[in-house]
N, C-alpha and C positions, 0 to 999 in steps of 0.2 A: 504494500500500500504506500503510494508516494503522494506527498502533498502537491496540490495545484497552486500556482502562483496566486497571490492575493488579488492581483489586478485581473482576475478571471473575467472574461468578456462574454460569457454565455455560449462559447463554442465547445461542443462535445463531439468526441470521435465515436462513430458507430461501432467500432471494433473494440471499445473499452467499456469498463464499468467504473462508476464514481460513487462516492459517499459524500453527502452534504449534511452539515450540522447547522441548523438554524436556531439561534437563541434570541429570546425577547423577554423584556421585563414585564411582569404582570403583578401589580401590587408591589410588594417588597421582595418578590422572588423572581428567579430566572426560570423560564419555561423553555424546554428544548424539544425540537422536532428533528428526527433523523430521516433523511431520504437516501435510499440507494437506487441509483439510476443505471439501467442496463441498456446498452446500445444494441441495435438489431443484429449486429454481427459479432457481439461479444461471445467469448467461448464459455462453455459450461463451467470450466475451472474458475474463470474470472467472476462469473456471476455467483458461483458458490462462495468464493472468498469474500465477495462484497457482502453477501448475507451474513457470513460468519463474523466479519469485522464489524458489521453494524451492531450485532449482538454484543460484542466486546465493548464497543463505544457506549452502548446503552447501559451496560453494567458499570462501566467506569463513571457514569453520571448518576449512579444510584438506582437505575431501573425505572426512572420516572419518565423518560422521553417517550413520545409516540413514534412508532416506526412506520415508514411508508415505502412501498416498493413501486418504483416508477419505471415505465418501459418507453423506449423511444417512440414518439408519435402518439402516445396515449397518456401523456403526463396529466396529473391531476391539476385543477385550477390552483390549489394551494402551492404546488411546486412551481408551476409556471409563473406565478405572481412574484416569486423571489427574483426574477430576472428582468422585471419591467424596466429597471434603471439602466440596463445595458441593451435595451431594444429587443429583448426576448431571446429565446434559445435558437442556436444555429447548429445544424448537424454537419459534421465533416466525415467523409469516407475514410476508412482505414483506422489504424491505431496511431499511437503517438509516433512510432518509428516511421510509419508510411503515410503520415497525414498530408494535409495541405491540398487534397483534391476536393474541389467544391461539389456539393450535392446538386444534381440537376433539378431545377424547379419543375413541379407538376409531373414528376415521374413516380408512379405508385406501383406497388406489387399487386398483381391481380389476385383477387380472392373470391371464393364462392361460399356464401353463408346459407345455412339451412335453418328455417324457422319452423319449429315443430311443437305440437301439444294442443290440447283442447282448452283447458283452463289454466294449466301451468305451462305457458308457452315459453320455450327456451330457444336461444340462438347459438349455433356453433359452426366453426369452420369445417368444410368438407373439401374433398379433392376437386380441383378445377377441371371438371370433365363432364361430358354429357351423361355419362353413366351414373353420376351422383344424383341426377334429377329423378323425381318420382311423381306420381299423380296425386299423392296424398298430402304433400307439404308445400311450403312456399320457399323460394330461393332468391337470393340477392347476389348478382354478379357485380362486384366492385372493381371497376377499371379506372379508378382515380377520378377523373373529371367526367366520366360516363358511368352511370349507375343503371342497372337493369333489374326489373322486378318480374319474377316468373311465378305465376300461381298454378300449382298443380290442379288438375281438373276436379279432384275430390278434396282439396284442402278446405279447412273449415274457416268460418268467419273470424275466429280469434287469431288464427295464424295470419290471415290476410291483413287484419288490422295491425297486428304486431309488425308484420313485414313493412307496412307503410310507415309505421313509427320509426323503425330502425333506419330505413333508407332516407327518411327525412332528416333524421339525426346525423347521419353520415354527411349528407349534402350540406346541411346548415351549420353543424358544429365542426366537423372535420375538414370540410372543403370550402368553408366560408361562403356558402350559398352559390358557388360557381359551377358545381356539378349539374349535369343535365340528367334527369330521370326519364327512362323509357319503360313503359309498361308493355310487356310481351302480349298482354291481352289485346292491345291495340295494334301490335306489329308482331304477330306470332312467328314470322320467318326472318326476323331481324338478322341481317348478315353478320354484323359485328358480334352480337351475342353468341350465335352458334359457332362462328369461327373461333372465338376464344375458348369454347368448350370442346373443340375438336370436330365440329361439323353438325349439321342438322340430323336429328333422329326423332322417330315417333316414340314418345315416352309412354311406356306401359307398366313399368314397375310400380306397384302400389305403395311400396315403402312400409316401414314398421307401423303398427297400429298406434294411434294416439293414446289409447287407453294404457298401453304398455309403457309409453313414455311418461304419462301422467302418474302412473303408479310408482315410479322410481322415487326413492326416499333419500333424505340426506344421509351422508356417511360420516361417522366419527372415528378418529384414529387416536390412539394413545402413544405418546412419545415418552418412554421411560427407561431408566437405567437400573431398575430393581434387580435385573438378572446379572449385573456386573458390567454390561455394555449397553449402549443405547439401542433400543429396539423400536420398531414402528409397526403397531398391530391395530387391526380394526376392532372397534368396540361394538358388540352385538347388543341390540336393545329391543324390547318387546313391542309389538304392534306398530312399529314404525313411528313411535312417539318419543322425542327427546325429553329427558328430564335432567334438571340441574345436578341431581345426585350422581349422574354418570361422570361428572368432572371431579377430579381429585387434586387437592392443593399441592400434592407432592410431585405432580407430573405436569407435562405439557400435552395439549390436545390439538388436533387439526380437524376442523369441521368443513365438510364440502357439501354445500346446499345445492349443487349442480349448476350454480351460476357464479358463485364466488367462493373463495376460501378464507377461513378465519383461523388464526393461530392464537390459542389461549394458553397462557403460561401461569401455572399455579404459584402461589406465594412461596411455597416451600420447594419449588422445583430446583433441581441441582444445576450447577453451572454447565455441565455437559448437555443436559436436557434443554436449557435455554439456548445454548449455542447451536444445537442440532436442529432446533425447531424450524427455522426458516429454510435451512438446506433441505430438510425433508419435504417441506411445503413446495419448494421449487422443483424438486425431483418428481414429486407426485403430479405436479402440473404437467411436466414434460412427458412422464410415462403414460399419462392418461389422454394425451393428445389435446389438452385444453389450449385455446388460443393464447398466444404469448402475452396478450394484454389482459388476461384474467386477473381480477383484483385479489390481492392477498392482504388481509388486515390482521395485524398483530396487536394483541392487547393483554395486559396483565390482569390477574384476578382482582376484582373490585373496581375495575375501570371499564367494564363491558359496555359496548355501544348498544343502543336500542336495536340496531339491525342484527346484531349477534343474538341478543336475547329473544328476538321475535322468532327465531328458529326453534325455540324450546316450548313444548306443550306446558310444562310445569317449571317455573323458575323459583317463585317464592312458595313456602309451605302453606297449606290451607289453614284458615282460622275458623273456629266454630262460630255459628250464628245462634242467637238466643232470642231474637225479637219476633214475637208472634209465630206465624207459620214460616218455617225456614224457606228462603228462596235460594235455590242452588246457584252456584257460580263456578266456572271452570270450564273445561272442555271435556266432553265425554270421550271415552275410549272408542276409537274408530274400529268397527268390526266389519267383516265381509257380510254380505246380505244373508248368507246361509248360516251364519253363526253370530247373530246379534244377541248379546246377553242382556235381557231386559232388567234383571235385578241389578246388574252392575251399572247399567245406564241410569237407573233411578237412585242409586246410592252414591252418586258422585258428590263430593263435598266441595264447598266453595273454595276458590283460590283468590285470596284478596291480596292486593299490594300492601306492604307494610308502610305505615305512615311515619310521621315525625312525633317527637315527644309533645305531650299536651301541655297546656298552661302558658303558651307563648303569646306574643303580641301580634295583632293583625294591623296592616295598613292597606287600604284599598283605594284604587284610582279607577275612574271610568274614562274610556277613550272618547274624547270630544275634540273635533277639529284636528285630528291627527296627533293629539298630545294627551298626556295623562292629566286628568282634571281631578282635584281632590274630591273625595266622596264623603258625604255626610256620615259621621260615625253612627248616628241613630239608624241608618239604613244598612249597616253592615249585616250581611247575610241575605239581603234582598237584592235580586238581580233581575234585569229586564232582558227578555229574549232577543230584543232588537239591538242590543248593545254588546260591547266587549269590555273586559275589565282586566286590570293587572292587580294581583294580590301578593303582598309581601308578608311572609310569616317568619317571625324571629322566635327562636326557642333555644333552650339550654340543653346541651348534650354534655353531661357531667359539669365541668367548670367552664366549658367553652360555649360561647354564643354562636349558633349557626343559623342559616337562613334558607328558606325555600321561596321561590318565585313561581306563582301560577299565572297563566293568562287564560281567562275564561271567555269562550266565544259563544255568543248566543246564536240560536238556530237561524234567526232572521236578521242578524247583524250584517252590515254591508261588507263587501270584500275589502274595501279600504280600511274599515275599522278593524277587521281581523288582522290585516297586514300591519297596521299601526300598533296593535296590541303586541304582536310578536316582536316588532322592532323595539318598542319601549321596554319590553321585558328584558331584551338583550342589552339595551343601554343601561338599565338598572343593574343587571348582572355585572357589566363591565365596570360600572362606577363603584361596585363593591369588591373589586379585585378578582372577579371571576369565581368566587368561592360558593355562591348559592347554588342550590339544585333548581333547575328549571323544569316545570311541568306544564304541558299544554292540556287544557281541559275543554271539552266541548259539551254543550247543553245536552242533557239526556244520557251522557256517558260519564258523569262525574264519579270518580273513584270514591270508595268509602272514606278514605283518609281526608279527602277534600271536604266532603259533607260534614265530617266530624269536627272540622274547624268551627262550625256554627252550632254544635251541640244540639242537633235535632231541630234547629230553627232556621233552616235554609229555605227561602221562598223564591220562586221564579215566576215573574209576571210577564204578561204579553206586552208588546210595544217597546219603545225606546226612543233615544234622541236621534236627530237626523244625521245623515252622512255628512262628512266634512267637505265634500266636493261642492263648490259654490255653484256649479252649473247644473246640479241635480235638482229636479223638482221633488225634493224630499223634505218632509217636515217632521217635527217631533210627533210621535204617535203613542199615546198612553190611553189606557182604558179609563175613561172619565165619566162613565154613566152611573158610577156608584155601586155597580153590581159586579161581583166576581165569584167564580166557582173554582176551588182549588182541590186537587186530589192528593192524598197522603200516600207516600210510598217510602219504603225503607226496610232494612232487615235487622236493625238495632235501634233503640230509642235515640242513640247519639248520632246516627247518620240518616235520619229521616229527611226527605225533601218534599216540599209542598209546591206543586206546580199548577199554574193557572190553566184551565181548559175552557172550552166553550160553555157558556152559562145556560145550559138547557137541562131539563130534568132527565132527558134520555142519556145524559152522560154519567148518571149515578150508577153505582154497582153495589149490590148487597155485600160483597166481600171486602169492601174498603171503607175508609173513613174520608170525609170531605169537610171543607170549610166553605161556607157561603157568606159573602160579605154583602150587606145592604146598608151602605153608608147613608143613603137617602133617609132611612128611618133609624139610623144609628143602632143597627143590630147586626150581630155576627153569629151565625149558626155553626156549631160543631156537630156534624151529623155522623152517626155511627150506623153502618150497615149491619144487617142481622148476622152476617157471617164475618164481621170484622172483630179483631181481638181487642181486649181492653187496652193493650199497649198502643194500638193504632188509634183508639179513641182518645187516649191521653195525648198522643202526638197531635191530633187534630185540635184539642183544647189548647195545647201549648202554642201552636201556630196561629190559632184564633187570637191569642193574646198579642202575638207579634203584629198582627194586622189591625188590632184594635187601638191604633194610635190616635184616634180622634175621640176617645172616650166612649166608644160604642159598647153596648151591652152584649155580653157573650151568653148565648143560649145553647145548652147542650140538648141535642135531639136524637132520639133513637128512631130507627126505621119503623114506620107504621104509626108513629106518634107525632107526626109533623103538624104544626098549626097551618091554617089555610094560607096565611101570609107567606109561609115558606115557599109554597108552590107558586104563589102569585109573583114572587121575586124571580122565579125561574121561568116565567112566562106560561105557567099552567102545568098541571100534572100530566105526564105522558108515560108510556111504557118505558121501562129500562130493565137492565139485567138484574132481576130480583129472584129471591127464593121465598117460598111460602113457609109458614110456621110448621115445624116438624120435618121439613125437607132436609136432606143431607146438604150441607154447605159446600160449595166449590172451594178448592184450595188455591193457593197462589199459583198462577199459570206457569207452565214450563214450555219452552219452544225448542223443537228439534228440527234440524235440517236433514232432509233425506235426499241423497244425491248418488248418481252413478258416474260422477266425473272421472273417477280413476278406473272405470271398467267394471267395477262390482258395486253393488248397492251398499252404501254405508250411511250411518246415522251419527250425527254429532249434536250436542246440545248447544244452544245459543243462550248466553247468560246476560242478565240485565238488558233484555231485548227491547227494541222499539220498532216502530213501523218500518223503518228503512232496512231492518235486518231481514225482512221477507225477500228472499232471493227469487227474482222472476224466472230464473232458469231451473228452479228446483221445486220440490214438494216439501212443505213444512207441516209438522205435526204440532198443534197447540193443545196441551193437556191441561184441562181445568178440573180434573178429577171426576166431576159428575158428567162432563161432556168432553169428547175429544173432537177437535176440528182438524180436518185434513185440507190444508190450503194449497191450491195448485197454481203455480206461476204460469203466465201465458207462454213462456218459452220452455216449459218443462217437457221432457221426453215422454213418450207413451210408456216406455219401460219404467220410468220413475213413478208415473201415476199408478200403474198396475202394482208395482212392488210397494208403493206407499200405502195402498189400501190393505195389502196383505200384512204389512208391518203394523198398521193401526189395530187390526184384529188380534195379532200376536201380542201387541203391547197391552191391550185391555185384558187378555186372557192370562198373561203371565205377570202382571204388575204386582200382585200379592201385597197390596198396600191398603186393603180394606174396601176397595171399590167393587162394584158389581161387574162380573165378567162380561155382562151384556150391556155395558155402558154405551150410550148412544154415540155414534161417530157421524159427524156432519161434514160433507165435502163442500168447500168454499172455493170459488174461483176468483183470481186476482181482478180487482176492480168492481166486484159484486159482493163485498163482504157485508153480512148482516150486523145489526147492532150488538147481538149477543157475542159476536166475534170481536168487533172493534172495541168494545168496552173493556177488553182484557189488556189493552195497551194504554200506557200512561197518557199519551196524546195521539189522536188519530186525525189525519188530514184527509177528508174525502176526495180531494183533488190530487192527492199525491200520485196516484197511478197515471192520471192524465199528464201531469207535469213531468213525470219521469218515464213517459212512454218510451219503449225501447227504440233507439235510433241505431241502425246498423253502422258501427264505426267504419267498417270497410267502405260502405257506400259513401259515407260522408267524406272520408279522406280521398277516395277516388275522385269525387266531384271537385274537391279542393285542388288536387293535382291537375285535373283537366282545365280548371279555370286558370290556374297559374300558367300552364303551358300555352293557353290561348293568349293570355296577356303578354307572355314572353315573345310569341311569334308576331303579335301585333306590333310590339315595340321594335322587333328585329326587322320586320319587312315593311312596316308602315302601310301606306296606301297600296303598296305592291304585293301585299300578302296574297299567297296563292288562293285562288277561288276554285272550288270544285263545282263543275257544271253539272246540274242535276239532269238525269235522264228524263226524257219526255214520256209520260205514262201512255202506254198503248194497249196494255192487256185489259181484258174485261173479265168480270167475275162469272163463274159458272152459275147455273140455275140455282145451286144451293148456297151461293154467296162465297165460294172459296176461290183461291188462286193457286197457281202452281208454286212449287218450292222455289224455282228459279226466278219467277216474277217477284215473289216476296223478298227474296234475297237481294235482288238488284233494284228494289223500289220501283218496279215496272208495273204500276197500277194507277188508276185515276186518283186525282187529289180528293181526299176525304173518304175514299172507299175503304181504307184500312186503318184500324187503331194501331199506330206505330209502336205503342207500348205493349201490344199483345199480338204481334204478327202471327205467332204460331197458331192462334185460334182460327186463322183464316185458311189453314191447310185442311184438306180433306182428311177423313179418318185414316185412309190408306197411306197418304203421303206423310201424315203425322207419325205413324208407327214406323215408316221407312226411314224417316229422318232421325227420330229420337229413340227408337227401339222400344217404345212403350205406348200405351194408349193415353188419351187426353186426361182421363180421370186419375191415373197413376202419376202422371206428370204434375197435375195440379196439387197433389198431396205432398210434393217435395217442398223443402224449405225454399224460400224466395231466392236466397243466394245460389242455391243449386240450380234452380230454374234459369236464373240469369246466366250462370256459367254455361249451361247447355245451349242457351239461345246465342250466346257470344260465339261458342264453338261452331255453331252451324250458320252464323251470319244473320241471325234474326233478332238481334238485340238492338 
């Protein structure tokens, strides 16, 4: 390892490897980052030594630095920013001894990328050959300033959408927007594309099944010297679910989640294990044929990144819940459809994030006009869904004062308010020397430790202050009619949340407690449903006191004993989700996601669910104990519907929790949910399905690329842009109103005689089967993207 002269000018040799130490002052301390950079032509020995020496440097600095592996042409923004003062990085061919040959501008290595998977879509390098293509996946041919996108005939919409994302990222980020994108669907015989792959061929290979690719799970490897020498062995774990207990403080571990690698080093790992970790990671990358620019992140125990933690099913140990009826939380064990263990599914215990010591001090700001505005201390614990907030919590950890910064984002807060909250939280963090913990919190997904800051008196109102943009027709919006209905939810008295909902009697539910405010008559009702616990009723009373800031009278009301004015305030008594005296009370609802995304039918529980957790591509089972709902998304597969119904029957029969084995199962379709279903959700927006109607991302991105190409050609050719002269229609329809395949394909028909979006319907039955290989009814049953692909293939799109 040789030092580089201090007047380093940003020039790096492709045949060498380098180590950079970047130190900066943060508060009263120096913070170090170590980058080791690998040229595209560096030898395996040099890259291995670079990794080894990086570990030695890390240890020499006390093990505190963060390590980064950088690869020529794929440097991180953090690394590239270090060289702005010298005009950026410049690559030179060769090594130190053979240097001084300049790199030729705009010369790139040709690559072929395969995009594969249905819901877990991944991208990887494959051989640059026409034999790498198949009909089931998407491919990107990267020729530097010319990019080609090839859609396999049977590729799915997720692959197509991901392919468009990747090719746009290459063009915009890697090539500065200068590369030209060509879609093979528009030019299937493109000469440059097929020449680069070795010549045109009729692609028939179906490729590997997406279900096989999706079923692949993360791999964990242990790096240990327990045997006397350092070994690298795979860690087997049950059911494809990672648990934090698999990690051992005395060893190092490599995690491969099939898209990036993580190197985790335990606190008590030996010097040899620490030094060998990165070398093993790089060897693993090479041995398994991963792209050279695959990310490798190294972290020490206790400094794990959220991206690393997100790979684990269980990270923190479960905590018991004691408030009323227990609401489960965590993730159910994934089982194959033929071996779903109902008792195990029902016995899952909550997994709660561990919070901070209680008894600390709160400071809250609301975001107004892009800045933190002081918040009235009398309103601490009360939030408005149209706003965003920054919350600072100071607490004692032994003899030391520590801090946590939360930024809470309301469901209807504007994008600029959300962005400002994140920025102001970071600025507050920086002003405190970078020591606080930062936590992003969204409405409806507040972790228990955040709710506990307000000791069971957290209230979320509708409305909020206007956006800070002066050109927006946006005004403050608060509920000022004097009437409000709030629903009580929580699993301990200390973490209750009181959320405002639509003030209608139909929103009530016998299984819960509610607070109804009538400020016009200075009355507040704490309503206890027949199936609600005493603890929930107490929580309603506590929050009624929070809302009674105008001296209003608090009236406790049990279901069935409401005074007439109670119903008057709600606009009149209507039907709601209720139980009659003597009936078995429903229990707190549980939501399960039923999916065959990995090729086999599997069930997972969704915890602390809300409306947005209903996945339109799956079947969901909502268990209310006395009733089971089977919700069917509009994009769910027929196989999921069939197996979902069978699972519901099995679920009721094997639950063994005191329910009737013949418990009613009700099928519900997305967009047509009855009140008895919607009342199980804390907040339900009847327009949610319409507002979030599925928009095929593939079609949207294709349209964007077509528009951009048209604009580019118009700019390039101006008034001389090539004009395609339309053929004059000469054909006439048959007596049955059909046209020949050739006439439809060449647009040879009278104006207005054919619906151009459905040309295939103007074929005769015999011609249709000859062209598409199936009858019209079978074709209509196909997914839209498959129909479109077939029409494009045969020139009828």
